[in-house]
Every structure is written in C-alpha cells, then in structure tokens.
PLY file of the C-alpha trace (Angstrom):
ply
format ascii 1.0
element vertex 500
property float x
property float y
property float z
element edge 499
property int vertex1
property int vertex2
end_header
11.54 -107.50 -28.82
8.75 -105.51 -29.61
6.28 -108.22 -28.65
7.72 -108.36 -24.86
7.61 -105.28 -24.53
3.42 -104.75 -25.39
3.76 -107.78 -22.75
5.21 -105.35 -20.49
3.17 -102.48 -21.20
-0.07 -104.36 -21.11
0.99 -105.80 -17.28
1.44 -102.23 -16.33
-1.80 -101.47 -17.77
-3.54 -104.19 -15.56
-1.35 -103.22 -12.54
-2.80 -99.49 -12.43
-6.36 -100.49 -13.61
-6.57 -102.72 -10.75
-5.34 -100.01 -8.12
-8.01 -97.78 -8.90
-10.24 -100.59 -8.24
-10.25 -100.10 -4.17
-9.98 -97.04 -2.02
-6.36 -95.37 -1.77
-4.70 -94.99 1.16
-1.34 -93.53 1.93
0.79 -92.81 5.02
-0.73 -92.29 8.21
-2.37 -88.71 8.94
-3.06 -87.63 5.13
-6.36 -87.28 4.21
-7.56 -88.29 0.46
-10.97 -88.78 -0.87
-12.49 -91.78 -1.63
-13.69 -92.57 -4.83
-16.48 -91.96 -6.33
-19.21 -94.13 -6.13
-18.30 -95.30 -2.68
-19.58 -93.93 0.47
-17.04 -94.96 3.70
-20.49 -95.05 5.97
-23.06 -96.09 4.06
-25.96 -97.57 5.91
-28.02 -96.42 9.58
-25.78 -96.07 12.56
-28.21 -95.70 16.28
-26.65 -93.73 18.90
-26.12 -95.76 21.82
-24.30 -94.18 24.31
-22.95 -89.96 24.67
-19.41 -90.91 25.72
-18.37 -87.26 27.05
-20.44 -84.99 29.04
-20.40 -81.50 27.35
-18.79 -79.66 30.36
-18.15 -77.11 28.34
-21.67 -75.45 26.98
-20.42 -74.41 23.47
-22.28 -77.45 21.77
-25.50 -78.44 20.89
-27.24 -79.50 24.17
-29.65 -81.86 22.68
-30.40 -85.50 23.70
-28.31 -87.85 21.14
-28.66 -91.02 22.20
-31.47 -93.07 20.57
-31.32 -91.39 17.64
-30.15 -92.48 14.30
-27.41 -91.20 11.61
-27.78 -91.91 8.09
-25.37 -91.97 4.90
-25.71 -92.85 1.51
-23.38 -90.75 -1.24
-26.29 -88.22 -1.58
-27.82 -87.63 1.92
-26.32 -87.49 5.50
-28.64 -87.27 8.34
-27.26 -86.54 11.57
-30.34 -86.21 14.22
-33.08 -84.44 12.90
-30.58 -82.64 10.03
-30.22 -83.45 6.74
-27.46 -82.23 4.15
-27.51 -83.16 0.21
-24.17 -84.13 -1.32
-22.10 -84.75 1.46
-18.51 -84.93 0.97
-16.27 -87.93 2.87
-12.13 -87.71 3.48
-10.53 -90.20 5.09
-6.83 -90.50 6.83
-5.26 -93.19 8.71
-3.89 -92.17 12.22
-2.45 -93.50 15.70
-5.76 -94.22 17.96
-4.06 -93.32 20.99
-2.47 -89.99 19.50
-5.84 -88.92 17.99
-8.12 -89.31 20.92
-5.87 -87.45 23.29
-6.43 -84.58 21.11
-10.13 -85.31 21.62
-9.78 -85.65 25.39
-11.22 -89.20 25.12
-10.36 -92.33 26.89
-11.26 -95.69 25.54
-10.80 -98.68 27.44
-8.30 -101.11 25.56
-11.01 -103.90 24.87
-12.86 -101.33 22.55
-10.14 -99.75 21.08
-6.26 -101.40 21.06
-4.17 -98.57 22.35
-1.62 -97.04 19.52
-4.29 -98.94 16.87
-4.12 -97.39 13.46
-7.60 -96.48 12.55
-9.44 -94.62 9.84
-11.13 -91.50 10.73
-13.73 -90.00 7.95
-14.43 -86.58 8.12
-17.86 -85.52 6.76
-18.50 -82.02 5.22
-21.36 -80.66 2.81
-21.07 -77.21 1.04
-17.39 -76.38 2.97
-20.13 -76.99 6.20
-18.12 -79.27 9.10
-20.28 -81.85 10.15
-18.11 -84.23 11.98
-15.78 -86.89 12.20
-16.20 -90.38 12.86
-13.63 -93.27 14.05
-14.11 -96.83 12.95
-13.26 -98.81 15.48
-14.87 -101.85 13.34
-16.92 -102.07 10.30
-19.71 -102.06 12.62
-18.92 -99.81 15.70
-17.97 -96.22 15.27
-16.79 -92.79 17.65
-18.62 -89.64 16.28
-17.04 -86.35 17.17
-20.29 -84.24 16.61
-20.84 -80.54 17.68
-18.35 -80.92 20.54
-19.87 -84.37 21.73
-18.44 -87.91 21.59
-21.34 -90.79 20.91
-20.78 -93.94 20.26
-22.36 -95.60 17.08
-23.45 -99.12 16.12
-24.84 -100.11 12.51
-28.50 -100.97 12.65
-28.80 -101.83 8.77
-26.28 -101.34 5.66
-29.52 -99.18 4.06
-31.04 -95.71 4.54
-34.33 -95.42 5.27
-36.71 -95.23 2.12
-38.50 -92.16 3.38
-35.11 -90.40 3.70
-33.89 -90.92 0.12
-37.24 -89.53 -1.05
-37.35 -86.76 1.04
-37.33 -83.41 -0.50
-34.38 -81.96 0.86
-35.39 -78.41 0.39
-37.63 -78.36 3.29
-34.12 -78.88 5.49
-31.83 -76.66 3.93
-33.21 -73.34 5.92
-33.50 -74.99 9.21
-29.99 -76.37 8.88
-28.38 -73.09 7.92
-30.22 -71.41 10.76
-28.92 -74.25 13.54
-25.68 -75.56 12.61
-24.34 -72.76 10.57
-23.67 -70.28 13.09
-20.62 -70.00 14.96
-19.66 -67.54 18.23
-16.80 -67.37 20.58
-16.64 -65.45 24.27
-12.77 -64.74 24.15
-11.46 -63.48 27.31
-8.58 -61.04 27.07
-5.88 -60.03 29.71
-4.53 -56.42 28.90
-1.58 -54.87 30.64
-2.51 -51.49 32.43
-0.53 -48.19 30.77
3.04 -48.74 32.25
4.27 -46.93 35.12
0.92 -47.44 36.56
2.20 -48.77 39.90
5.92 -48.30 38.67
6.91 -51.80 38.86
7.61 -53.29 35.79
7.98 -56.90 37.59
4.56 -56.88 39.29
2.12 -55.51 36.29
-1.38 -54.63 37.07
-4.20 -56.01 34.22
-8.06 -55.20 33.42
-10.14 -58.31 32.11
-12.24 -57.85 29.12
-14.95 -59.98 27.28
-15.38 -59.93 23.34
-18.23 -61.78 21.78
-17.37 -62.58 17.91
-19.89 -64.51 15.92
-20.56 -65.62 12.61
-23.23 -66.57 10.90
-22.85 -68.28 7.06
-19.74 -66.46 6.57
-21.42 -63.12 7.91
-20.03 -61.32 11.33
-22.10 -60.22 13.79
-21.65 -56.77 15.38
-18.76 -57.63 18.17
-19.77 -57.01 21.71
-17.66 -55.65 24.45
-17.97 -55.78 28.35
-15.29 -55.24 30.90
-14.42 -58.52 33.38
-14.69 -62.30 31.99
-18.59 -63.49 31.12
-18.39 -67.54 30.60
-20.51 -70.10 30.51
-20.87 -72.86 32.83
-23.54 -75.68 32.93
-25.82 -73.99 35.28
-25.55 -70.63 33.36
-23.33 -67.38 32.78
-20.92 -66.29 35.32
-18.78 -63.48 35.97
-14.79 -63.31 36.86
-13.91 -59.55 38.67
-10.59 -59.03 39.77
-10.72 -56.17 42.36
-8.05 -54.62 44.40
-8.66 -54.36 48.09
-6.73 -52.03 50.51
-6.49 -52.61 54.41
-4.36 -50.61 56.01
-1.21 -50.47 54.33
-1.23 -53.95 51.90
-3.41 -53.95 48.86
-4.76 -57.56 47.43
-6.16 -58.84 44.42
-9.64 -60.38 45.10
-11.20 -63.00 42.68
-14.75 -63.21 43.01
-16.88 -65.09 40.26
-20.81 -65.18 40.43
-23.83 -66.57 38.76
-25.28 -63.54 36.67
-28.60 -64.29 37.56
-27.53 -63.12 41.49
-28.65 -59.86 42.67
-25.98 -57.62 43.61
-26.33 -57.10 47.23
-25.30 -61.08 47.13
-22.48 -60.30 44.67
-20.85 -57.69 47.24
-21.58 -60.02 50.32
-19.98 -62.73 48.47
-16.90 -60.54 47.54
-16.96 -59.29 51.17
-16.31 -62.99 52.51
-13.97 -63.80 49.86
-11.81 -60.78 50.95
-12.16 -61.21 54.26
-11.59 -64.84 54.21
-7.74 -65.29 52.51
-4.66 -64.77 54.53
-2.87 -61.23 54.37
0.85 -61.36 54.24
1.78 -58.10 52.67
0.30 -57.14 49.34
-0.56 -60.33 46.91
-1.24 -59.94 43.29
-3.06 -62.49 41.19
-2.86 -62.95 37.50
-5.34 -64.70 35.63
-3.70 -67.20 33.01
-6.69 -69.22 31.93
-10.58 -69.64 32.28
-12.41 -72.13 31.66
-15.98 -73.32 32.93
-14.94 -74.72 35.95
-11.17 -73.80 36.86
-9.19 -70.82 36.83
-5.36 -70.73 36.54
-3.72 -67.85 38.17
-0.27 -66.68 39.16
0.12 -65.14 42.30
3.11 -63.73 44.33
2.13 -64.92 47.79
5.71 -65.70 49.25
6.99 -66.22 46.38
5.58 -66.39 42.40
3.29 -69.84 43.02
1.00 -71.23 40.15
-2.64 -72.19 40.90
-5.40 -73.83 39.46
-8.94 -72.84 41.59
-12.26 -74.51 41.22
-14.57 -71.70 40.24
-17.37 -72.83 42.86
-14.17 -72.20 45.65
-12.55 -69.45 44.07
-11.95 -67.99 47.92
-9.85 -71.21 48.70
-6.15 -69.91 49.88
-4.97 -73.55 48.03
-5.24 -74.59 44.97
-6.20 -78.21 43.82
-3.29 -81.15 43.25
-2.65 -82.23 39.44
-3.00 -85.75 41.02
-6.59 -85.18 41.34
-7.04 -84.09 37.68
-4.42 -87.03 36.46
-4.56 -90.35 36.38
-1.40 -92.36 37.82
0.36 -92.32 34.64
-0.28 -89.05 34.20
0.89 -87.56 37.36
4.48 -89.78 37.06
4.66 -88.03 34.12
4.87 -84.74 36.12
6.71 -85.95 38.71
9.41 -86.98 36.27
9.53 -83.67 34.39
9.48 -82.02 37.81
12.69 -83.87 39.02
14.32 -83.32 36.04
14.03 -79.85 36.12
15.61 -79.97 39.44
18.41 -81.75 38.62
19.27 -79.20 36.01
18.79 -76.59 38.81
21.24 -78.76 41.12
24.04 -77.45 38.79
23.66 -73.82 39.77
26.42 -73.25 42.87
24.86 -70.80 44.29
21.24 -72.02 44.77
20.33 -72.49 48.99
17.16 -74.52 49.31
14.25 -75.71 47.70
10.42 -74.72 48.38
8.76 -78.29 47.87
5.44 -77.14 50.13
2.77 -77.88 47.72
4.44 -79.26 45.06
1.32 -80.88 43.50
-0.32 -77.64 43.60
2.41 -75.14 41.67
1.36 -75.97 37.92
-1.09 -73.93 35.46
-1.20 -73.53 31.63
0.27 -72.01 29.33
-0.64 -71.06 25.82
2.38 -71.90 22.96
1.22 -72.44 18.58
-2.61 -72.28 19.10
-3.11 -74.92 21.89
-2.98 -75.11 26.16
0.06 -76.82 27.43
0.48 -77.45 31.30
3.46 -75.88 32.60
5.08 -76.76 36.52
6.99 -74.45 38.32
9.99 -75.06 41.09
10.48 -72.30 43.25
14.17 -72.05 45.38
16.41 -69.40 47.18
19.88 -68.31 46.49
22.75 -66.75 48.43
22.39 -63.54 45.83
18.86 -62.40 46.83
16.53 -62.72 49.97
13.40 -63.07 47.78
13.07 -66.53 45.88
13.34 -67.46 42.17
11.52 -69.94 39.87
11.86 -71.97 37.26
8.90 -73.01 34.97
9.31 -76.46 33.09
7.34 -78.20 30.36
4.74 -81.25 31.28
4.41 -83.51 27.97
0.57 -84.16 28.55
-2.55 -82.96 27.05
-4.13 -81.22 29.57
-7.39 -83.08 31.58
-10.84 -82.55 29.98
-11.66 -81.59 33.00
-9.41 -78.22 32.69
-9.93 -78.10 28.73
-13.29 -79.04 27.14
-12.03 -77.70 23.34
-8.59 -77.03 22.12
-8.64 -78.03 18.61
-6.86 -76.05 16.35
-8.02 -76.94 12.91
-5.94 -75.06 10.43
-2.03 -75.75 10.90
0.11 -73.85 12.83
2.82 -73.65 9.78
-0.26 -72.72 7.63
-1.43 -70.01 10.09
2.04 -68.37 10.10
2.66 -68.64 6.37
-0.93 -66.63 6.03
0.12 -64.04 9.17
3.39 -64.30 9.46
3.54 -62.08 12.65
0.95 -64.70 14.29
1.49 -65.67 18.02
-1.65 -67.33 18.86
-4.76 -68.74 17.14
-8.41 -70.43 17.41
-10.68 -72.15 15.20
-14.55 -73.08 15.90
-16.05 -76.57 16.00
-17.72 -75.99 12.76
-14.70 -75.33 11.03
-15.81 -71.86 9.47
-14.62 -69.22 11.96
-10.92 -68.43 13.03
-9.18 -66.15 15.38
-5.47 -64.95 14.57
-3.75 -62.77 17.05
-0.56 -60.81 16.50
0.99 -58.27 19.06
-1.12 -55.42 18.07
-4.61 -56.83 16.38
-6.79 -59.71 16.77
-8.16 -60.81 13.32
-11.36 -62.45 12.55
-11.64 -64.80 9.82
-13.87 -67.29 7.93
-12.57 -70.44 7.06
-14.11 -71.93 3.61
-12.62 -75.56 2.43
-9.80 -75.64 5.12
-8.22 -72.13 4.20
-8.50 -68.75 5.30
-10.75 -66.35 3.94
-8.59 -63.70 1.63
-8.97 -61.16 3.67
-9.82 -61.11 7.51
-13.50 -59.80 8.46
-12.35 -57.85 11.29
-9.07 -56.59 13.04
-9.41 -55.41 16.58
-6.44 -53.63 17.61
-5.30 -55.22 21.13
-2.54 -53.35 23.62
1.08 -54.55 23.37
1.12 -57.19 25.71
-2.47 -58.08 25.73
-3.22 -62.12 25.44
-6.39 -64.21 25.59
-6.93 -66.37 28.19
-10.83 -67.78 27.59
-12.21 -68.85 24.16
-15.67 -70.55 24.68
-17.32 -71.74 21.63
-21.10 -72.23 20.88
-22.47 -73.40 17.71
-25.68 -73.96 15.99
-28.90 -71.85 18.17
-26.45 -71.23 21.19
-25.13 -68.58 19.34
-28.09 -66.46 19.73
-28.72 -67.65 23.15
-25.05 -66.99 24.40
-25.30 -63.31 22.31
-28.55 -61.84 24.22
-27.34 -63.47 27.19
-24.26 -61.01 26.95
-26.14 -57.96 26.01
-28.71 -58.31 28.92
-25.60 -58.56 31.11
-24.47 -55.19 29.93
-22.30 -56.12 26.98
-22.18 -52.83 24.04
-21.48 -52.58 20.35
-17.95 -52.31 19.95
-17.13 -49.04 17.68
-15.73 -49.36 14.86
-12.58 -47.04 15.57
-11.13 -50.00 17.39
-12.78 -52.87 15.32
-11.78 -52.25 11.05
0 1
1 2
2 3
3 4
4 5
5 6
6 7
7 8
8 9
9 10
10 11
11 12
12 13
13 14
14 15
15 16
16 17
17 18
18 19
19 20
20 21
21 22
22 23
23 24
24 25
25 26
26 27
27 28
28 29
29 30
30 31
31 32
32 33
33 34
34 35
35 36
36 37
37 38
38 39
39 40
40 41
41 42
42 43
43 44
44 45
45 46
46 47
47 48
48 49
49 50
50 51
51 52
52 53
53 54
54 55
55 56
56 57
57 58
58 59
59 60
60 61
61 62
62 63
63 64
64 65
65 66
66 67
67 68
68 69
69 70
70 71
71 72
72 73
73 74
74 75
75 76
76 77
77 78
78 79
79 80
80 81
81 82
82 83
83 84
84 85
85 86
86 87
87 88
88 89
89 90
90 91
91 92
92 93
93 94
94 95
95 96
96 97
97 98
98 99
99 100
100 101
101 102
102 103
103 104
104 105
105 106
106 107
107 108
108 109
109 110
110 111
111 112
112 113
113 114
114 115
115 116
116 117
117 118
118 119
119 120
120 121
121 122
122 123
123 124
124 125
125 126
126 127
127 128
128 129
129 130
130 131
131 132
132 133
133 134
134 135
135 136
136 137
137 138
138 139
139 140
140 141
141 142
142 143
143 144
144 145
145 146
146 147
147 148
148 149
149 150
150 151
151 152
152 153
153 154
154 155
155 156
156 157
157 158
158 159
159 160
160 161
161 162
162 163
163 164
164 165
165 166
166 167
167 168
168 169
169 170
170 171
171 172
172 173
173 174
174 175
175 176
176 177
177 178
178 179
179 180
180 181
181 182
182 183
183 184
184 185
185 186
186 187
187 188
188 189
189 190
190 191
191 192
192 193
193 194
194 195
195 196
196 197
197 198
198 199
199 200
200 201
201 202
202 203
203 204
204 205
205 206
206 207
207 208
208 209
209 210
210 211
211 212
212 213
213 214
214 215
215 216
216 217
217 218
218 219
219 220
220 221
221 222
222 223
223 224
224 225
225 226
226 227
227 228
228 229
229 230
230 231
231 232
232 233
233 234
234 235
235 236
236 237
237 238
238 239
239 240
240 241
241 242
242 243
243 244
244 245
245 246
246 247
247 248
248 249
249 250
250 251
251 252
252 253
253 254
254 255
255 256
256 257
257 258
258 259
259 260
260 261
261 262
262 263
263 264
264 265
265 266
266 267
267 268
268 269
269 270
270 271
271 272
272 273
273 274
274 275
275 276
276 277
277 278
278 279
279 280
280 281
281 282
282 283
283 284
284 285
285 286
286 287
287 288
288 289
289 290
290 291
291 292
292 293
293 294
294 295
295 296
296 297
297 298
298 299
299 300
300 301
301 302
302 303
303 304
304 305
305 306
306 307
307 308
308 309
309 310
310 311
311 312
312 313
313 314
314 315
315 316
316 317
317 318
318 319
319 320
320 321
321 322
322 323
323 324
324 325
325 326
326 327
327 328
328 329
329 330
330 331
331 332
332 333
333 334
334 335
335 336
336 337
337 338
338 339
339 340
340 341
341 342
342 343
343 344
344 345
345 346
346 347
347 348
348 349
349 350
350 351
351 352
352 353
353 354
354 355
355 356
356 357
357 358
358 359
359 360
360 361
361 362
362 363
363 364
364 365
365 366
366 367
367 368
368 369
369 370
370 371
371 372
372 373
373 374
374 375
375 376
376 377
377 378
378 379
379 380
380 381
381 382
382 383
383 384
384 385
385 386
386 387
387 388
388 389
389 390
390 391
391 392
392 393
393 394
394 395
395 396
396 397
397 398
398 399
399 400
400 401
401 402
402 403
403 404
404 405
405 406
406 407
407 408
408 409
409 410
410 411
411 412
412 413
413 414
414 415
415 416
416 417
417 418
418 419
419 420
420 421
421 422
422 423
423 424
424 425
425 426
426 427
427 428
428 429
429 430
430 431
431 432
432 433
433 434
434 435
435 436
436 437
437 438
438 439
439 440
440 441
441 442
442 443
443 444
444 445
445 446
446 447
447 448
448 449
449 450
450 451
451 452
452 453
453 454
454 455
455 456
456 457
457 458
458 459
459 460
460 461
461 462
462 463
463 464
464 465
465 466
466 467
467 468
468 469
469 470
470 471
471 472
472 473
473 474
474 475
475 476
476 477
477 478
478 479
479 480
480 481
481 482
482 483
483 484
484 485
485 486
486 487
487 488
488 489
489 490
490 491
491 492
492 493
493 494
494 495
495 496
496 497
497 498
498 499
C-alpha cells in the first residue's frame, strides 16, 4: 500500500513539474506573466506598413515604416528608443472583438474572424510601451503610440550592437519623449438656472482644459474659452454664438483654424449665420467633438440629432450614417431603429412618425467610460402639437472616422470601486494618466502598474450638469507642442481656487 502511494505521489510530481516547463495560459482575456527566461517576442521585427493613419494627432507622428522593433529579455527597442528590463504579459482574446476596440479591420485572409489570438503587452518601469497581437510566429500587429503597425519577423536574434549598447545613454531621451501625456478636455457647462426661463432649452457654455503629466508630475492646468482642438491641419477653435435677427435667436456654430486672421473669422461666422434656414428660435447643443466631426442636438422642427463635418459646419443637414459604416453596420442600425419603432407602435395615441432624413438622425452618448452610437425617432401624438422623440441604442463600436481613441485601460468596475460617485472616466494611451468625473469634480490621477494613484493629483470643481464632450490625447514630445499652442491661443493657468 505504501509503495502504491509513493508511485502516485511521484506521478503527481511529474505532472506538476511538466506543467512548469511551458508558458502557462488560462481562459481568454486573463493576463499572465510569461515564465522567466522566455521572451515571447524575441528577435527583430521590421515595420512593413502603418495600417491606420493617425487621424488623431495625439500620437507621435514619426514615420515608422522601415524601422526595426527588437526584443530580448533584457532590452526592448522601438524605433529610436531603448528600454531595459522590459516586462511581458500575455493574454488570449477573440481577434474580432479585440480589433473592434482598436478600430481596425483586417482581411479574413490575414486574420480569420473570431480567431483566438495572443496579445502581448510590453512595459518597462511602469511605462506602457505597446500591445502586440500575434497573427502567427512571423507576423504581428503592433499598437504603439496610437498607431497600428504591421510587423514581420526578420531574425530570431537582435543586433549585436544593441546587446552591447550603454542603455543609460537612452534613458533621459526616452523619458523626455515618451514619458509624458497630455489631454485637451472639452467641457459643456450649463448656464446658471433661470438664464432663459426654460428648463427644456438650457443654454450652455463651452470651455477647454489642458491637463498634462510628465513622469507622474502634473503640469500647471490651463483653461480657455470655447473648444480648442487638434486636427491634421493644425489647431482649430469651435465657437457657439447666439445671433439675434428680429424676434428670432439662433445658436450659430463656427470653426476656424487658429492661425487664420480675426477678420477672416468674422466673415466666416457671418456667412454661416446668413446661410442657415431660420424658422423661429433654434438651439444647437454639442454632444461630442472629434478631429473632423461634431455631434450636435438641434431643435429645428423638433429635437433631432446630427453629425456635422467640421469643414462644413454651416451645412443644415448632417452626414448619413451609411457614409460612415459598412453595409453590415448600417443594417445593424436599421434593425435597431425598426425594433424601437415597433415598441412605439404599441402606444395608441401616436399619430405619425417623422421618417425624413432618418439616416442623419444619430449621434453619440457617453456611458461607463466609452462613446456609444445612438439613434433617434421623432413622432407626433394626440396629446401635444409639438413633436416628441425616443432615443435607441445601436450595438456598434463608433467608426474610427468619428472616434480615433476611446480605450479605457482600467475596468469601469475598478474605477467605481475606487471612486464610487464616478460618472465617467478617460485614460491616456500611455496608461499613465486617468481622468475620473463625478457630478461635481474632475479628478486627475496618475496610473502606476495598472492602478490609480492613492490620491488624485488635482480636483477641479465642475458646475452641476457639466459633461466632457472631448478628450484629445497627446504623448511624447507632442505634449509640449500642444501646451505651447494652447498658451499662444490665450489659455490661462487655472487658479488654485478651482483646482485643488
């Protein structure tokens, strides 16, 4: 009996030891550090293609094509920068779901749909370097500094010059260029109650904040009127002005390159106000601002949603959702709208639906740290002469043409556990900075090792009802560039009375 017991025990020991010989994996999505002495990305990789243009200027605009990315257990080299002692964490994910969060579509020949793939996250000294999705053992998709790069393996070993390099020569350069994050935050702020005497037609003002972090140290917080935002052509400013003509009051949107002359701005605004079809008082409320599009709600002939191109912001009609989505995506929108309309048909007092321009009647809404598409149905009923509306959810990731970056690196549940009254949150591409909103505060945190700092670096007072309509991120050397540009445009340092 004792002999049999020893045999069983020996067998179990062999099984346990055998289980330690390879990389360990668990269920999809759970992160596990690889076994020591194994580098999952060992060797040299060449950047063959930038797979997604940087529509958001928040990343580093250096040219990656033709550059080499190299990894060993001791060294990671991305382009011109070197890190020592990189850490690798591996997870298994569904390829389709993962790529949707990156706003990237790959051909089925390159990456079959819903394939289980390995994603390796690389960091060094608590600095996030990038994510690398394995297509196979010789091909990768790298997500580095807001760019998607197609990598092909060229060697199993790194350059001998890299292994003998003095890494201290790279340390300061790396920290100065990649260890910084900054964000332009657009705020929509309701005016004091009673300003217009109509709770259903609240007036708003708009403001931009600049928040930047360099190696866990917060820069002075800057603030400016209107919305200051980046585009591929430079920095622009968006204004909402109230223009009165006779008995009517109009909200007029104007957008201009900040480098244009003031006289040209005034002329453009006049053209906008004259070019619109005015039918009584018209209000426009901004829900979202991106590089090239603005999502608004207007009350011309009923409350409608619109997405307007920045370059043609005076146009009376919004873009069609079918112009942004693939056929399958538009079919999802149409099905969601049809289902919402069927639910409205159960209401007996509805007299008619307003189906004109239904493709344009969509917008964006924030929920749990992400942007979501929403549609709207306008209808009339017997109880009111004014049109009513119902919003419905669209189960689609907003297209990259609308939103380039919308990644929340910390889970929403974790954020709520840390800040129970949180209503929204944003995190930087570098994974070193987080913004957490409550109903009355905007709190700025450093992120270390995937956790919020013990205390916020700043708490900014918010008026009740204020919301974030824009978060445009800069990283690396672009942090200083953006900060200088905002100062030149007239931004002022926020007083400590409002930021504590």
